[in-house]
N, C-alpha and C positions, 0 to 999 in steps of 0.2 A: 415248463418244460414247453419251449417254443417248435411247434411242429411244421408252419410256413411261415417264410419269410419273404415280403417284397421290396426290394431296394430298387428307389429310384425307376417302378416299374412305372412304363407308359405304353398306350395301344392308339395307333391311329388307322382308320376304316375308313378312307376315303380324306377322314378329316379326324381331329385330332380327338379323340374320346376321355382318356385318363392320361394324364403326366403325372411325373414325381412323384409317386404314390411309394409309401415307405408305411410295412402295415404288417404287424406279426399275428398268428393267431396260434393260442396255445392250449393245451388241456382243458377243457371244462369251459373254455369261451361260446355261448351264444349270441354271435354277431350279426343283427340286421342289417342288410345292406340297403340304403337310400338312397334314391338319385329319380329326375324325370323320367319319363318313357324315352328311349331310345339313347341313355345318356350313359352307357358300359355295363349295366348291374349282368346281362346276362354274359358279355364278354369276359365280364373278370370272372365269373363261374366257370366261363370254359376253359379260361387261362392257369387258372388253380387245379382245376383237372387233368390238365394237360393235353386237352384238345384242340388249344388253340396257342401260339408262342407270342409273348410281347411284342412290341416294335422298338423298344429299348429299356433298360433293366433289367433286372433277375428275378427269378421265383426260387427258394430254397426251398427244397420237401425235405421232411428227415426220413433217414434211412428206411426203406420197406414201409413206406406208409401206404396204405390200401385208402384211396379217397372213391366215396359214391356220391355219385352224381344221378338225381331223379331227373327222370326227363318228365317234361310237360305234356307229350302225347305218347298213344300209343304207336310202338314203331309198325307198319303194316305187315311184316311177316308174324305179328302176334296177333293181330286181329280176332282171327276164328280160332285162336287158340284158349282154352278155361282159365281162369283167375289162376286157380291152383296152379296148374299146369306151366303157367305164364312165371309163374315165381320158381318154380321147381328149375325151369332151365335156366336161372340163372345162376344154378349151381354148378360146379365142373363136373362131368360125366361120373366120374368115380366118386365122388362126393354125393352124389343125386340118387345112387341106386343103395349107397349104405345111409345116408343121412336127412334123408325125405322129410324125418319128422321134424328138421327145421321149419320147413314149409308150415306146420300145423302150427307151433308155437308162435312165429311171426304172424301168421292169419289170424290166431287167438288174440294176440296183442293189440292187433287192429279191429277186432269184433266184427270180423267177418263172417256173417251168418253161414252154416253149411251150405243153404242151398244156392248163394250168391256163388261159393267157390268151383263149382259146375258150370256155370255159366259161359260164354263165350266173352271175352273183353269188348268188342263192338256192339254186343247187346247191354251193355250195362252206361249205366250214367256219367256223365263226363267226372261226378266227383269220385267214385267208385273205382273209376280208370286211372284217376289220380293215383288213389291210396293202392292201387295195384302197382303201379309203378316205384313207388316208394318202397313196397314188400319185397321189390325184386331186387331193389338194391341194399336194405337192410338185412335181408337172408345173406347176403355174401358177408355179412361181420366187417363192415368198413371201419377204419380208423378215425372219418372226420366225413360227415354228412353235409353236400350241395345242396339245398332246396330252391328252385327255381319258381316265385309266385305258387307257392304252395296251397293256398287257398283258395285259388281259382278254383269255380263248379262246384264248390264244397257248400252246404247247408249249413245252419246254426248247429246242428248234432255233430257233424263230421269236423268242422271247425274245432268246435269244443274236445272232441274226441284225441283229434291231432297236437291240439296244446297241450292236454293231458298225456299223450303219449311221449313226445316231446320231452316235458319236463320231469319222465318217470325213465327217462336215459341214464345208462350210466353217465356219472358226472364227468369222466374224465374223455367222452366222446364232444369233442366237438361239434357245432351245426353253421355253417354259414348260411343266410337265407335271405332271398332277394322280393322283398314281398311292399306292397302299397297298402296292407288292412295294419292300422295305425293299431287296434286293439289285439290283434293278434302279436304283433310285435312287441307292445307292451307287456302280453302274458309269458312270451317265450325265449325274450333279450335281454342277457345281460351287459351285451355291448352295441354301439351305433355307428357305421361308417356312414356319414355323408358323403357318398361319392361326388367330387366335381371334377371339372376335366383340369385344372390347373392348381387348386389347394384343397384336397380332401380334408374332411376330418372327424376324427373317432373321440368315442367318449366313452367311459366306462359305466354306461348307464342305459335303461331301458328308451325304448323310441321319444315318449314322452317330454321325460327330463331331459333327455338328449337334444332334443329341438328347440327346448327352453333355453338352455345351454348356447347352444349355435345361435339362435334368434341374439342374445345377448351379444354374443360375442360378433354377429355381422354388425349388431349398430353398433356396440364400440369400435369398431374400425370405420364405418361411416362418419361418427362424431370425429375420429381423430382425422380421418381425410378432408371434413370440412373446417376445422382447424388450421391444420396447414394449409390449406388451399387459401384461406383467411389471410393467415399470417404472411403469406404468398403473393397476396394483390396489395397487402400494407406497404411489404418491403416494395414491390414494383412501384406503389404509388410515389413514398420517398424517392426511389431513384430517378422519378420524373422529374420531382421539385428540384432535387440537386443538380438532376442537369441541366433547367433553365437557367438553377441560378448559376452554374458553372459557366454557361455559355455566354450568360451576361456580365460576368465578373473576369472571364477568362483563368479562373484559378484551375492548376493543373489536380491539387487536393481535392476539390469539387468533382473533379472528372473520376479520379481513382476511387472514391467513397462512391461514385454511382456505381462503377462497374462490380465492385465489392457487393452494394446491395441487391446489384442484378444477378452475380453470383449465387447469392444466398439466396434467392427468390427460384432460380431455376435447380438450387439442391431438394428445396420442398418439394417440388413441383415433380422432379423426377421420383423421389424414395415416396411418395404420397400414393396411396393405394386404397380407391374405394373399397366399403365395404361390399360383400359380395352380393351380385346380381344375377338371378338362373336367368341361361339365355332360355328365353320364352321356347314352351310346345304348342303355345297358342291359345291365344285369348278364350276364354267362356263367358259368353254375355247371356241373358236372356233379357224377356221383355214382359212386359204385362200391360195389356189394352184398357184395363180397367173394367168395372161393371157396376152397376148398379144395385142387382139385385141382391137379399143379401142371402139369400136360399138358392143354390145351386144344383144340387142334386138331393132329390128324395126317395130313400129308399123306404119302401111298402112292404115290408115281411118278403121279401124276393127271396126266391128259393134257386140256388145256386148246385146246380147239378151238373154230374159230369156227362159228355157227348151221349152216353146211353142211356141217361136221363138218373142215374143213381145220385141221391140227394147225399151233399157233402155237407152244407147248412143253411140255414136261414138268417136274413138280416135282421130281423125285427124293424121297428121303425127307429131307423136312422137319417140324420141329415148332415150333408156336406156344405156346409156354410163359407161367406167369403172370408179370408184370412185362414181358413182351416188349413195347416201343414198336417195331413192325418196320413200317419205309417200304418198299414197293413201289415200283422203279425200273424205267424201262424207256420206251422212243421209242412215241408216238401210234401205236397199231395193232398194240402188241405182245402186250396179252391183259392187260392189269393189270387194266381192270374187270371180264373176263369170268370171270377169279382169283376176282375181290371176288364176284360175284355166285354162283360156285359154292360159297365156304364159306359166304356167307349161306344158301342154299338149305339146304348141310348143318345147320346151326346149328339153323332154322327148321321140318325137317323134311319140305322140300318133298322134289321129285323131286331127286336129286342124284347122285354118285358113288359108289360105294364105297369109292375109293381114298382119299377125304377123309371122314374120323370127327372128330364135336365130341362131347367130354363131356356128357353128357346134364344138367348143371346147371348149364351156360351159358346166362346170358339176354344177349340179342344190344342193343347199341344201334349202328343203324345208320344212314348219311344218305348219299346219291349227288348227285353233284356238280350236277343237276337239280331237287335237293328235290323228287323226285317225289311223298314222301309225304305233301304240302303241296297239296292240292285246289286251284283259283284260285278254286272258289266256293264253297268254305266260308271261316269268319271263324273268327280267333283263337280267339275264346269258344268257338264251336260246337268247334273240335278240340280244345281242352283237356277241355272236360265231355265230350266223347263217349269219350274214349280213356281218360280215368283218373278215378277215384271221386273226385273233389271238388266240394264246393258253388260255387256261382257264387260268391261271394265270393272263395274262397280262389283261384280259377281267375282271377278280375280282379286280386288282388294280385301273383299270381305273374307276369300277362302284363304288369303295369306295373312289374315290378322287372324283365324284359325288357327296356323300352323302350317298350313299346306301351301309351300311355294310354289312357281311358275311349274316347274318338274311333278311335282304331283297333280296337278290338277286339270291334265288331261290322262291320267295313270286311271286303269280300272279300280272300281272300289275296293273289286276281290283279294286287290295285290297291296291293298293299304293295311297298317300295323292297326290294330285293335283298338290302340289309344288314338289314330287319328281318324278311325271309323267312328269313337265316340266324339271326339271335338266335331266331326262334321256334324253328326247329330246332332249336337247341341245347335250347331249354325242354324240346322233346317228348324229346331224349335226358336229359336230368337226369331227368326225371319216371318215364323208363320204367327208371331203378334200374338198369343193368345191370353185368357184372360181365368183358364185354369188348364193345369197338368196333369195326368197319369202319367207315371214314369215306374215300371218293372226295373229292376235292378241297374238305377243309371250309373253308380259309380263304377261298374262294371269295365274293368280295361282303363279309368282313370289313374293318375298318378295320384299321388300324395298334393301336391299343387291342384292339379285337375279337381280333385275331392273338395279342397276348402276353397276354390274357385265357385264352383256349384253350390254349394254350401251358402257361401256370401251371396252370391247373385239371389237366389231362392228367398233369403232375409231381405235383402236389403231391396226388392223388389217389391216385397212382400204379397209374393207370388202364392196364390190357395191353389192346392195340390193332395195330389193322394198316389200315396207312392209303397212299393214293396220293395225292401233292401235287408240284408242281411248285414251289411256295415254296420257292426255295432257303432263306432265312431261318427258315422253320417245320420245314423237313426237321432243317436244322441243329442245332434247339434240341431235339427232339423225339425223333429217333430214336436208340434205343440196339443196333438191328440192321437188317441193311440188306439186302435181295435184289433181287440184280438179274437181268432177263431179257433174255439175249444168245444167239445161236445155237442158238436154240428148247432153252434151258434153262434153269433156275433158279436162280443160284448166289447163294452169300451172300457178300458184299464187307465189308471194313473201314470205309468210309463212304462218302458220296455225291460227294464231290470227283472220282475221275477220271471218274465217270458227266456229272457237271456241266459237268469241261472238255471232256470227247470231245463233248456237245451242243454248247459253245461252238465246237469247233474244225469243227465242221459249218457255222456260218453265219460261217468266214473267207471273207476276200476281197470281202466287200460294200463298195462303197463309195459316199458320195452325190457325187452329179453334178447341176450346176445347169445 
């Protein structure tokens, strides 16, 4: 049964975002929507929800269809409201009075602790706020669920909980999910829509298998294009030879043949289409100045503590060596970010602990998950020219290559999108020319192309790094060593799979109830 039907759908917001999209959504569809940053994912969801109208084409919804759109952020009027009351207020007044039990059932299904339900939304982490917005929608019993970047701010346990919750929903409820989390898309989706400006493609496959099919289709198109262009060149060469012979001999027949060959060449050129090439969101490039030392950082049973002195864990005797790409694993609150900060302080010569020593020749490339080194009131051009000895023209060229055109270069950083800030941060890292990277959640806000570019650069540059990430695909692609915080000790493990599985088991038992 078709619930949503898009015909010749297109949206232009200053520039064309989507054109000529034909797509249907039926009962049981779990659709992953994939596109680069700023390429229309949120716009498409808003159109399906009825919040925006398409520029061209039609959207047909089945009669009486109730669409639930999960917002990314908490509305200002709910900030001081408790988790429980925020969900209760989503119900019509008469229903809230007689069927408040629906709130408890919904919160139980999302494993929301009783104490958490009484806390104001403004006091909660971004992950719990995101689940509160989901609960507000689900309690209204929608027929279709729309999720925009649902895993942002979620730790591994909450991502696993959300995966289990979605997979336990009644199978007739379709879900459309805009996400850059490749593992999440594989876990919950049975269809994938690759949103493109001119020719969007859909596959009845989860993300990874759909991506392989898409890449093959693009490669086939490119081979066909190259073959057609080669044929066109051959025809034009033959036409040129016949034209010369015709001129020398005065033969009208050769003149006609020349025109026919040129016409055939033009038909090949008119119909030939190159394989898809995504408009770049900005290149991500890194640097590695190299280092002679084999051991970069030594941890001599350092104590990692909270600011009030409570012990989180001890590191034992550990070394970070050249070419190590170490992934630091542990549940939220275990002390991952605290250890990263301690190592950073040891490298840059700030107040540190004697048990952490860095080789003096280290040059650090550091980025935290909040991108705190990017001041909101600064501008990209001002930042780059202030930090590095670059002329204005060179700085503008580098910023343009990172996806920031002239109009963005003088704009306050606080007004940039998350993806633009992430790419600006990566440009700063590159220009720092480090030989060791400390990266805390580096894939936050990066689209899939950006994630893959960062993976490729870290590998190609043979960069030494210690990183923290909840992105399972990124961790699996990058890490060659894995440190796990457990039972107040830092231990080395063979891989991340057991930790990811344990995080998933923490989310077991979550069911979707309507």
